[in-house]
C-alpha positions as CSV (number, residue, x, y, z in Angstrom):
1,M,119.6,149.5,102.7
2,I,119.5,149.4,98.9
3,A,120.2,153.1,98.8
4,A,123.1,152.7,101.2
5,A,124.6,149.9,99.0
6,M,124.2,152.1,95.9
7,T,125.9,155.0,97.6
8,A,128.8,152.8,98.7
9,G,129.1,151.4,95.2
10,T,129.3,154.9,93.8
11,H,132.0,155.8,96.3
12,L,134.0,152.7,95.4
13,R,133.7,153.5,91.7
14,S,134.9,157.1,92.4
15,I,138.2,155.9,93.9
16,P,139.6,154.5,90.6
17,D,138.4,157.6,88.9
18,K,140.1,159.9,91.4
19,A,143.3,157.8,91.2
20,L,143.4,158.0,87.4
21,N,142.6,161.7,87.2
22,G,145.1,162.5,90.0
23,A,147.9,160.4,88.3
24,A,147.3,162.2,85.0
25,R,147.4,165.6,86.7
26,V,150.7,164.8,88.5
27,W,152.3,163.6,85.3
28,L,151.1,166.7,83.4
29,A,152.5,168.9,86.1
30,A,155.9,167.2,85.9
31,A,155.9,167.4,82.1
32,L,155.0,171.1,82.1
33,I,157.8,172.0,84.5
34,G,160.2,170.0,82.3
35,Q,159.0,171.7,79.1
36,W,159.2,175.2,80.6
37,V,162.8,174.4,81.7
38,F,163.4,173.4,78.0
39,L,161.8,176.7,76.9
40,Y,164.2,178.6,79.2
41,Y,167.1,176.7,77.7
42,I,166.0,177.4,74.1
43,L,165.5,181.1,74.7
44,A,168.7,181.6,76.7
45,F,170.9,179.8,74.2
46,Y,169.3,180.3,70.8
47,G,167.1,183.4,71.2
48,G,169.6,186.2,71.2
49,S,172.1,184.5,68.9
50,T,169.4,183.8,66.3
51,L,167.9,187.3,66.4
52,T,171.3,189.0,66.1
53,G,172.7,186.6,63.6
54,N,175.5,185.4,65.9
55,F,175.1,181.8,64.7
56,Q,178.7,180.9,65.6
57,A,177.7,181.0,69.3
58,W,176.0,177.6,68.7
59,T,179.4,175.9,68.6
60,R,179.3,176.1,72.4
61,N,176.8,173.2,72.3
62,H,179.0,170.2,71.5
63,A,176.0,167.9,71.2
64,L,174.6,169.4,68.1
65,L,174.7,167.2,65.0
66,K,174.3,170.1,62.5
67,G,174.3,173.5,64.2
68,Y,176.4,176.4,62.9
69,I,177.5,176.0,59.3
70,P,179.9,178.8,58.2
71,G,178.6,180.6,55.2
72,D,175.3,178.8,55.1
73,T,172.9,181.6,56.0
74,A,169.8,179.8,54.9
75,G,170.7,176.7,56.7
76,N,171.6,178.6,59.9
77,L,168.3,180.5,59.8
78,A,166.4,177.3,59.3
79,F,168.1,175.7,62.3
80,G,167.5,178.8,64.4
81,A,163.9,178.9,63.4
82,H,163.5,175.2,64.2
83,A,165.0,175.7,67.7
84,L,162.8,178.6,68.5
85,L,159.7,176.9,67.2
86,A,160.5,173.9,69.4
87,G,160.6,176.3,72.4
88,Y,157.1,177.6,71.5
89,I,155.8,174.1,71.1
90,A,156.8,173.4,74.7
91,F,155.2,176.7,75.9
92,G,152.1,177.0,73.7
93,G,151.2,173.3,73.9
94,A,151.5,173.3,77.7
95,I,149.2,176.3,78.0
96,Q,146.6,174.5,75.9
97,L,146.4,171.7,78.4
98,V,145.5,173.9,81.4
99,P,141.8,173.5,82.0
100,W,141.4,176.8,83.8
101,I,142.6,178.7,80.6
102,R,140.2,176.7,78.4
103,A,137.3,177.5,80.7
104,H,138.0,181.1,81.6
105,A,139.8,182.4,78.5
106,P,138.2,180.5,75.5
107,A,139.2,183.1,72.9
108,F,142.9,182.9,74.0
109,H,142.6,179.1,74.0
110,R,141.3,179.1,70.4
111,W,143.9,181.5,69.0
112,N,146.8,179.9,70.9
113,G,145.6,176.5,69.6
114,R,145.6,177.7,66.0
115,V,149.1,179.1,66.5
116,F,150.2,175.9,68.2
117,L,148.9,173.6,65.4
118,A,150.4,175.8,62.7
119,T,153.7,176.0,64.5
120,A,153.8,172.2,64.9
121,M,153.3,171.7,61.2
122,A,156.0,174.3,60.4
123,L,158.3,172.6,62.9
124,S,157.8,169.4,61.0
125,V,158.8,171.0,57.7
126,T,161.9,172.6,59.1
127,G,162.8,169.4,60.8
128,L,162.6,167.5,57.5
129,Y,164.8,170.1,55.9
130,M,167.4,169.7,58.6
131,V,167.3,165.9,58.3
132,W,167.3,165.4,54.5
133,V,169.0,168.6,53.3
134,L,171.4,169.6,56.2
135,G,172.1,166.0,57.2
136,A,171.2,166.4,60.9
137,R,170.4,162.8,61.5
138,L,171.8,159.7,63.2
139,G,172.0,157.5,60.1
140,L,169.2,156.4,57.8
141,V,167.1,154.8,60.6
142,G,167.2,158.1,62.6
143,A,166.1,160.0,59.5
144,V,163.2,157.6,59.0
145,G,162.2,157.9,62.6
146,I,162.2,161.7,62.6
147,S,160.3,161.7,59.2
148,G,157.6,159.4,60.7
149,N,157.3,161.8,63.6
150,A,156.9,164.8,61.3
151,A,154.3,163.0,59.2
152,L,152.2,162.2,62.3
153,I,152.4,165.8,63.5
154,V,151.1,167.1,60.2
155,V,148.2,164.6,60.0
156,F,147.2,164.9,63.7
157,A,147.4,168.7,63.6
158,A,145.3,168.9,60.5
159,L,142.7,166.6,62.0
160,A,142.6,168.6,65.2
161,W,142.1,171.9,63.2
162,I,139.4,170.4,61.0
163,L,137.4,169.0,63.9
164,A,137.6,172.3,65.8
165,S,136.3,174.1,62.7
166,R,133.4,171.7,62.6
167,R,132.8,172.3,66.4
168,D,133.3,168.6,67.2
169,F,135.1,169.5,70.3
170,A,135.2,166.1,71.9
171,A,137.0,164.6,68.9
172,H,139.1,167.8,68.5
173,R,140.5,167.5,72.1
174,R,141.6,163.9,71.5
175,W,143.4,164.8,68.3
176,A,144.9,167.9,69.9
177,L,146.2,165.7,72.7
178,R,147.7,163.3,70.1
179,T,149.3,166.3,68.3
180,Y,150.8,167.4,71.6
181,M,152.3,164.0,72.2
182,V,153.9,163.6,68.8
183,A,154.9,167.3,68.6
184,N,157.0,166.8,71.7
185,G,158.7,163.7,70.4
186,Q,162.2,165.2,70.5
187,W,161.7,166.4,74.0
188,F,160.6,162.9,75.0
189,F,163.7,161.6,73.2
190,R,166.0,163.6,75.4
191,V,164.1,163.0,78.6
192,G,163.7,159.2,77.9
193,L,167.4,158.9,76.9
194,F,168.6,160.3,80.2
195,A,166.0,158.4,82.3
196,W,167.3,155.2,80.6
197,I,171.0,156.1,81.3
198,I,170.3,157.0,85.0
199,V,168.1,153.9,85.7
200,N,170.7,151.6,84.1
201,G,173.6,153.3,85.8
202,G,175.3,154.1,82.5
203,P,174.9,154.2,78.7
204,V,173.6,150.7,78.2
205,G,172.6,150.2,74.5
206,I,173.7,153.6,73.5
207,G,176.8,152.7,71.4
208,K,180.1,154.5,70.9
209,N,178.7,156.4,67.9
210,F,175.2,156.9,69.4
211,D,174.0,154.0,67.2
212,G,173.2,151.3,69.8
213,P,170.0,149.3,70.0
214,F,168.3,151.6,72.5
215,V,169.0,154.7,70.5
216,I,167.7,153.0,67.3
217,A,164.5,151.8,69.1
218,W,164.0,155.2,70.8
219,E,164.2,157.1,67.5
220,F,160.7,155.7,67.0
221,G,159.7,155.1,70.6
222,C,160.1,158.7,71.6
223,Y,156.8,159.6,70.0
224,L,155.1,156.2,69.6
225,L,155.4,155.2,73.2
226,P,153.8,158.5,74.6
227,L,151.1,158.2,71.9
228,A,150.4,154.6,73.0
229,V,150.2,155.7,76.7
230,L,147.8,158.4,75.8
231,E,145.6,155.9,73.9
232,L,145.6,153.5,76.9
233,Y,144.7,156.4,79.2
234,L,141.8,157.6,77.0
235,R,140.5,154.0,76.8
236,A,140.9,153.4,80.5
237,K,139.0,156.7,81.3
238,D,136.2,155.8,78.9
239,K,135.7,152.0,79.1
240,A,137.9,150.3,81.7
241,G,136.5,149.0,84.9
242,P,137.8,149.9,88.4
243,G,140.8,147.5,88.1
244,G,141.8,148.8,84.7
245,R,141.6,152.4,85.9
246,L,143.7,151.7,89.0
247,A,146.3,149.8,86.8
248,M,146.5,152.8,84.4
249,A,146.9,155.1,87.4
250,G,149.8,153.0,88.7
251,A,151.4,153.0,85.2
252,L,151.1,156.8,85.0
253,A,152.7,157.1,88.5
254,L,155.7,155.0,87.4
255,L,156.0,157.1,84.2
256,T,155.9,160.3,86.2
257,V,158.8,159.1,88.3
258,L,160.8,158.2,85.1
259,T,159.8,161.6,83.6
260,V,161.1,163.5,86.6
261,V,164.3,161.5,86.6
262,G,164.8,162.1,82.9
263,I,164.1,165.9,83.2
264,A,166.6,166.2,86.0
265,G,169.2,164.2,84.0
266,V,168.8,166.1,80.8
267,Y,169.0,169.4,82.6
268,M,172.1,168.5,84.7
269,F,174.1,166.7,82.0
270,M,173.0,168.4,78.8
271,W,171.2,171.8,79.2
272,R,173.0,173.2,82.3
273,P,176.6,172.7,80.9
274,V,175.6,174.4,77.6
275,L,174.0,177.4,79.5
276,A,177.2,177.6,81.6
277,R,179.2,178.4,78.4
278,I,177.1,181.4,77.5
């Protein structure tokens, strides 16, 4: 009887674990699809034009704050490099999260991880150049928000690299996950923005000049909120009881729905129209 009770208890404890792990996998699958769509958009729109020096083609994207600048070869190259690096972040970071690759291709996982971390830090530097030198920002608050994102990317990537070199892989994975979240802040910005607009049935809090309260808050929230969700997930996985794990699984399920809505929105209303002009 005692053995039967222990077996039943183990089964009951496994349900929250399965729910939490399953919810995390479903969110990851949705995010990976969205990021690979983003990679396709980046390569299709910026790839050929950057490699051939046809920077004027970027004027087809009317949403760019600072894209093509006539006569500014250095600035145009910096922008093109930034765009292509962002595409690699979506692709390279996604590959790092696939457990099968980590288990069956450890050498590739290590080298791709190094390239990803180095790229994330380079992306931060080019992003700061665009914001503070080229003026690609939505006011001072937007510049501060992007700069904070860049600072976290550099710090987290450095910690992930150092811990991997020390072979502290448990701590390395956590900092690598944190790096992944903040490195995709601008992807989260776009997805979250369109999810907000669709759920609210219109541009609530956006502002005529893209300076409304939601935009201002989301300049910081686009990387701090995903980071906070990751921290809650890690703590739920390590320390929470069955109720806490089920609650976290439910939160991830809701966030997955919002992520899918945002991905569909940003593709239909932002990326698809730009690709149609190529």
